[in-house]
N, C-alpha and C positions, 0 to 999 in steps of 0.2 A: 356053445360057449364062446368060441372064437368069433362067431358072427355078432354076438351081443357086445363083445369088447370092441369090435370094429365099428359097430353102430354108435356106441358111446363115444369113441374117439372122433368119429365124424361130427357128432353133435357138438362136442367140445371145440373142435377145430372151426366149425361154422360160427359158433358164438365168439370165439377169439378173433376170427377174421372180420366179423361184422363190427365188433368193438374197436378193432384196430383201424378199420376204414373210417368209422365215426370220429375217432381221435385225430385222424389225419385230415379229414375233410373239414371239420369244424374250424380249426385254426387257419387252414388254407383259405376258407371263405372269408374269414375276418380280414386277412391281408389283402385278398382280392378286392373286396368291397371298398376298403380304405384306399387302395390304389386307384380304383375306378373314379372315386369321388375327388381325390386330391391330385393324383398324377395325370390321369386321363382328362380331368376337368369336367366331370359330369356330377356336380354336387346336388343331386336330386333324389333324396332317400325314398320318397313315395314311389316314383317311377321305377327306380332300381328294385325296390322291394316287390313291386307288382310283377316284374318280369318273371321271377321264379314261380310265383303262384299261377300266373296266367299260362305259362308253359306247362307246368305240372297238370293243370286242369285240362289243357288241350290234349296232352298225351293220354291222360286217363280216358277222355271221351273218345279219342281215336281208337284206343284199345277196345273200348266198349262197342263202338260201331263195327269193328272188325271181328267181333265175337271172341276176342282174346281176354276179355275181362267179364267175369260173371258177378253180378250184384246180388249178394245174399239178402239185402234189405230193400230191394227195388219196390216191393209191394208196400213196404212200411213207410218209406220216405216219400210222401206226397207233398204238394206245395205248402200246405199248412204246417206239416211237420218240419219241412226245410226252413221256412221262415221263422218259426218259433224256436227251433232247437239247433239247427245247423248254422243258420245265419249269424246268431250272436257269437257262437264259437269262432266262426270265420272272421268276424269283425275284430274280435279280440286278438286273433292270430295276426291279422293285418296290422293292428296297432303295435303289437310286439315287434314285428319286423321293421316297421317304419321308425319307431323310437330307437331300436337297436342300430339301424343303419345311420340314422341321423347323429348318433354318438360319435361316429368316425370324423365328423366335421369339427367336433369340439373337444375331443379327448384322445389321448394316446391309447394304443392297444393294451398296454400294461394296466392302465386304469380301468379300461373296459372289462378286461379279464377279472380284475380284482372285484369290481362292483358286481359283475354278473355271477360270480361264485356264490353270492349270498342269496340268489334266487330261491333255492330250496327252503331256506328259512322263511322267506317272504311267503312262499306257497303254503307252508305249514300255518303261518299266522292267518292268511286269508281263508284257508280251509276252516280254521277254528271260528273265525268271525262269521262266515257265511253258513257253514254247516254244523258248527258247534262240535267238530270232531277233534278230540285231543290226541296228541301224540304221546306215546309212552315215554318214560324217562330214558330208556335205552335208545329209542328212536331219536329223541331230541338230542341226546349226547352224540349219537352218530352223525346227525345233521351238522352239529356245531364243528365236530372234528373234520368232517368232509369239507365244509365251507372254508374253515380256517386253513386247512391244508391246500385246497385249491387256490385260495387267495395268495398264499405264500409262493405259489409256483408262477404267478404272473410276472412277466418280464417284457421289456421293450420300451417303447416311447411312453413316458409317464406324464405327458401333458394333461392338465386337469383344469376344468372351468366349471362355474356354477351351472351353466346351461347343460353341460355334459352330465353332471351329477343328476340334474332334474330329469334328463332324458333316460338315464340309467334307472332311476326310480320308476319312471313311467313304464319302461320296458319290463322291469321285474313285476310290477303290479299287474299289468295286462297279461303277462305270461302266466302268473299265478291264477288270475281270474279265469283265463282260458282253460287251464287244467281243472280248476274246480267246477266250472260250468260244464266241461266235457263229462266229468264224473257225475254231475247232478242231472243235466239235461239228457244226456245219452246213456243213462244208467240202464244196463241190460243189453245195450247195443254194442256188440263186440265186432267191429268192422276190421277187415284186413286192411293193410296199408294202402293199397291202390284204391280200394273202395272208399276209404275215408278221404283220400285225395279227390276222388270223383265228386263227392258230395260237398266237401268243405272248402277246397281250393277255389272254386268259382266265386264263393262269397267274399273271401279275403282278397282275391285278385281283382274283382270288380270294384270293391271298396277302395283299394289302393290306387288303381288306375284312374278312377273318377276323381279322387282327391288330388292325385298328381296332376291331372289335366287342369283342374281348377286352380290349385295352389302354385304349382311349378310350371304349368304350361306357358303362361305369359313370359316368364323369364327365359324359358327354352327358346321361344320364338324370337325374343329380343336379342339373345346372344348367338342365335344360329346354331 
């Protein structure tokens, strides 16, 4: 009995710890990205966004090469599977990151937090449009309460521009599309976190890096 209670306490502690870390890292990344683009003077959202995905993909592949990462779906994910199912999800993730980081150039953090809080509602709408999946009344009410409550907690710089709003809409739409595509294209595929990074991060990282080189590369060379 005592062992069962201890195991339960450990599980609860683990969940609370992970949620606390997530809540701390999320806002920290927002401030860091904005400082990199504004104070450090590196206003290149595509290249900045690519760094995280490229590094994540690199680490995952190194772990695989060292035998520290076992791929449950290695026999399932061939080139055709990857291009048809993993690549679209990775591209949507790349677009979400690029739109999200570009917002820091045109909007204040408070506005970004406010607009981002409505992404769950956008996801529900996109899910209904693409997959005809309706939310129950209780789920819809919970979504509205969640989004309104989160939006009310937004604080900080409240600078707002039309471009910033357009980027926020793009970020929410691509994130919603990514989630729906993951549910639809990878249905039945339940990957662990590191394995999903192994297969999906290269697609998003490559997309962002190539776009950054083409779109932002000339300006980087020009400014040094």
